[in-house]
N, C-alpha and C positions, 0 to 999 in steps of 0.2 A: 187406345184413349189415354190419354194422361192424367195422372190422378187428379189433378185441379179439375180438368174437363168432367170428371165425373162428378167431384163435389160441387160443379155449378149446377149438376141434375139431383143429386142426392147430397145433403150436406154432411160434412164430417161429424157433426154433431149426431146427426140422425145415424150414420152408419155406426158410430162407435155404440150408441145406444142398442141396437139391434144385434151388434156383435156381441156386447155384454150380455144380453139377455137371451140369444140363442144357445143350443147346445154346440158342441166343439170337438171337433172340427165340423165344419159344414159348408155348405155352397147357399150363397145368398144370390136370389135373382130377383130383377126389377123389369118386369115385363113392358113398363113404359118406356125403356130404352129399347126394346126391340120393336115397339110400335114407331118409335123414332126412326130407327133404321129404315124400317120398310117405307116409312112416309119420303126418306132421303132417296132411296133407290127409285121410287116411283116419280119424285121431282127431277131427278136425273135423267130417266129412260122415256118418262111421259107413257101416253097408253099403247104404244107400239108393242110393248114387252109383256108378256105373262112371266109371271115371277112363281118359280118352284122354290120351296125350300129344301136345302140338302139335309136330310134327315141326319145323316153321320155327324154332322156339326154337334148336335145335341138331341137325342131323342126323347127326352123328357115329356111324358104325356101333357104336362099344362103348357109346354112351349107348342108342341104340335096342335093343341086345341086353340092356342093364341094364334097360330098361322091358319088355322080354319076359319077362325072369325075374321081373320083380315083378309079371307078370299084367296090365300095362296095355295098354289098345288104343291107337289112333293117330289122331289127326287129321292127315290129310294136304291139300296144297294145292297138288299138281302131281303128275303121273305119275312124276317122279323119287322124291318121298318117298314116294308109295304102293309103289313097289318097293322102295325103301329099306327101309321098315317090314316089308314081307313077307319081305326076304331075312334080316333081323335075327329073325324066328322069330315075329313077332305075325300072329294069325291074321287071314286077310280078314274074317272075320264081326266082327272088333273094330275095323274100320277104317272112319272115315268121310271122305268127300271133299268139301271146300268151296272156294270160290273164286269170284269173279265172271266170270272170262274161261276157263272151261275149254274147250279145244278139241275138235273132233270126235275126234281120235284118243285124248286123254287120256280123253273119256268112253267111247269103245268100249273100251279097257283097263279101266277101272274096271268098266263093267258086265259085261264077260266074267268077271270075277273074283269077282263075286258078293259084292262087299263089304257091311259093315253097313248102308250108306247113301252115296248119293250125294246131296247137300243142294243142292237146286235154287235159284238166285238170281234168276231172271227166266222170265217164262212162254215166252220163246222157247227158254230151255233146257230147259224141261220138254218142249216140242213136239220137240225135237231128239233127246231122250232116248227119247221113245215112237216116233220115226220109227227110231231105230237099234234099240230094243228088238225092233219087229217084223221088221226086216230081218235080223236075226240070230237070231230065234227065241229071246229072253232076256224073263224077266222078273225084273228088278234090284229090289232095295229103294231107294226113294227118300224124301227127305224134304224138308220145305219150308223155306228159311232165310227167315224173317220180320224186317223192320226195323220194329220198334216206333214208330222217330221219337222215342224218349225218350234223352235223353242224361244220362250220370251222370260224376261228377268222375273222371277219368282221364287217362293220359297220351296216348293217342290215341284219338280217339271213331270208332266205325264206325256207329253209329245216324244216323238223320234223313237230311239232304241228302249221301247218301255213295252209292258203286257197288255197295254190299253187300245181298243180300236183296231181298226183295219187300215193298214197303210193305203193312201191314195192311189198309189201306183196298182197295187192289188186289186183295188175296186176297179180301176180303168181295163186291167188285162182279164178280169173275170166279169165284165159287165153284162154279156150276154147270159151267162149262168146265174148272176144275181138276179137280172130282169125275169127270169124264168121261175124263179123260186117266189115272186111277188104273185104268181096266180093264187097261191094258196093263202096268202096272208094281204093284209091291207098296210100299203108302205106308206107310214106316216111323214118319212122327211130324215132327216140328217142331225146328227149330235156331234158335238165336239169337247173336248175339255184340255186345254193346253197347260195348266198348272194352277197352282193354289197359292194365297197370300201373294197376291200381286199389289204392288203400291204404285207402280208408274202407270199414270192414267194413258200416256202416248203409247204405251206397251198393250195395255188393254185394249185400246181403242183399234190397235193394229192387229189383235188377236181377233176380235169382233170381224173387222175389215177381211181378213184372211178366210176366216170360217165361213162367213156368209157368200165370197167369191167361190170357194170350193164347192159349197152346196149348190149354188146355181151351176156350176160346171157339171156337177153329178146329176142334178137335174136334166140336164141337157142330155147326157150319156144315156141315162135311163128311158128318156122320152114319157116320163112322168111327172106330173106336177108335184111339187114338195106342199105338204100341208103345213110343215113347220120346220123351222131351222133352230135348234138348241145349241145356242153358244157356249154352254157351261157357266162355271162360277168363278171362282178365284179371287173375289174382290178382297183385298188384305185390309189388316187395320195396325196400327203402329204400337206394337207389342213395348219396343224398346225405346230408351231416350232419344237414339241417333236416327229415328225412323220419322218420316213426314207422313203425313194423312195421305190417303187417296183422293186426288183433287177430283171431286164429282162435277163441278162446274167445266172444267176442261175436258174431262171425259165426256160430257155430255154435248159441249160443243164440237168435238172431234168427231162423235157419232152421227151428227146431222146428216152429212152427206150420204154415208151408208144407208141410214133410215129413209132417206127421201128418194131412194131408189125406186123407178116406176116397177122394176121387176119383182119388187117385194111386197106390192100391194096387196096379195092376196095370200099371204104367207104369213103364218102366225109366228112372231119370233118370240123365244122362250129363254130365260136365264134362270141359273139355278145357286144363288148364292146360300152359303150357311153361314161361315165363320162371320162375314160382315154383320149378318143381322143378329146373331146371339152373343158372341164373344163379348162385347163391351157391356152386356146386362148382368155377368155373373161376377162374383167375387168368392174367393175361397179364403175362409176365415178359420184361422188357428188359434190356439192359445199356448203361450209359453210354460213349459213344464219347468223347465231348468233353465240357470244360465252357468257358464263356465268358461275357463281359461285354460287353453291348451298350446304351448309353446307360442307364447305372444299372440294367439290368435284368440278372439273372443266370440264365443258361441251363445246362441239361443236354441235350445231344444224344445221343438213345439210336438203338440200332439196330432199333428198330419204327417204329411210326408207325401214322396213321389209315387205311391201306391193310390193315391187318391188323385193327383194332379201331376201327371207324368210330365206334361208341358214345363212346369217349372224347372224340373231338373234337366232339362235340355231334350227331352224326350220329342218324337212325331217331327224329325227331319232338321233340328237346328245342327249346325255344323259347328258352331260355336256357343257354347252355353253363355247365355245372356241373363240378366236380372230382369224380370218384369217389373213393370209398377207395382210398389208396395206402400204401406204405411203401418206405422206402430200407434196402436191405439190403448194407453194405458187405464189401469184401474183407477189410478189417482192421477194428479196433476206431474208431468214429466219433470225430472229435476235435471237441470243442465248438467254437462259434465265436459272434460275435455274430449275432444273428437276422438273417435276409434273407429275402425273397420268391423262390423258384425256380421258374422256368417249365421244364417238360418237353416238349421238342419231338422229333419224329420226324424222319426221314432224307429225307422228301420235298420237292421243289421247289416248295412252296407254304405261304404263311402260314397257311392252314387245320389245318395239322399240327402242331396243339399238343396234346398228350395230358392236361397239368395246367398251370394258368395261376396264377403268383404264389401259390404254397404256401408257409405260414410254415415256415423251416426254421432249425436252429440247429446243424447239423454240416455239416462239409465235405464236398462231394461230389466222388468221383475217378473217372477212367476206370477200367472195369471193374467198379464197383459196380452192383449190381442194382437195379432200380425195379420193383415190382410193382403190379398194378391189380388189386383185387379186384372180385369181382360180375362176373365176365366169361365166365360160362359159357353165357350166352344172346346170340344176335344179336350174334356176335362175328365169328369169321372169315368164315363164309358170307354176313354181312350186311354186308361191307365191301369197298371197290374194290380187290380183291387183284391186279389186273393193272394198275394204276396205276404207271408206271414199270418195270415188268416185274421187280419184284424176287422172289426166291425165297420161297415160302409157309412160315409157320413150322410148326414140328414142334408135334403134338398128342401130349401124354405124359399117362398116367393113372396113379395112385397110390393104394393103399389106404391110409387113416389108420392 
C-alpha cells in the first residue's frame, strides 16, 4: 500500500496525533484495514473458497481474535501457533498444520486435537503419524503437501529444490505404500504452496490451476475422493514504489474456468493468505533521537531498529535492500530547506541497522519528530532479532479507524 492509499483510510493528521501520544517505538495496528482485506479476498474468490489465516504473518492475539470473528480458519506452522489460534477462538476443525520439521511432540498435540488437517511433508512424517495414531488410538485428518517442482515469479520460492512438500514423482512412485497408510488416518486431501509475495495475478492464477490439476491427478492415483484442495497463499502487497498491486479483478476472472470445473463440485477449496490480510494494517512508529552529518551523509538516529523490524533493513528474503513507504511526522510545522538525502538508522551497534537509505527530503528533521514505516503489519516484530542488544520490546497498540 502506498502512503497516500493509507492516508485515504487513516488520515495523516490522525496518524500524527496517534504517533505523538503513543510510546515510542511501537507498532500501530488498524483492524479496519484487516477487515477490508478479508472482504476483498472474499469478493475476488467468492463462496468457493474457505480462508485460513497464515498465523506466521502476525500471531498477535488481537489479530487472531479478529480472524476468528471474521470466521476464518488458521494455517499453523508450530505447536505454539496452533495453540494461539485455538485460544483466540478458531475451531480446531478449521485449522491446518504444515511445516517440514514437525516434532513428535508437535504432531501428537495436533493429532490429539483432531484438527482439520496435518499436512504431511515427507514419507517419514507420514510413517510417524501413523505410528502415533495407532499408539494413541487416534484417527486424525491428514493431507499430503505436494511439491510440483514448478516455480512462479515471487519474493520467496518454496517449490522445486526445497525442503517443502513431497515431489509429485515421489508420490507417484510410492502410491501403493501411501494408499496403505491411509487405513490408519483419514485422508483429507492435498496441499501445496509455491511461493510468497506474488504480485503477478496471471502467475497466481496459473499456480492455482496447476495445484488443482495435480491434486485431481493424485485423487485418481489414490482412488480416494478429495475432501479439500489447499492452494496455499502467497498473495503479495506493493511494498516498494516500483511495485504494482496484485490485480484482484484479473485474478478473479482468470480463476473462473478453474472454479467452474464439475470435478471440483464436492471438494472444499482452501486458501491461506497471511501477509495480504495484515501487512497493510500495521505501521511501525519511531522517534528521532539525534540528527548528524557524517562525510556528506545526513542521518536521523531513531529509537527503534532492525531488531524490531527486520524487514526494513532488508531481511526476510530481500535480495536488494529497498526503502519501505515511510513518512516524517514532525512535532511542529516542518520548515522547508534545500533538498538532501536522509538516511534513517536505528540504535543498534551494527552498520546493518539502516531502516531507510538516502530518502529524498526537503524539510528539516529534529529530535522528537516521528518517522513511521507503512506496510509493517506482517513479518514485523516476531520475525525480527528482538533479543539482539537486549533492548525492550516495542508496544503493539490497536486503533479502530
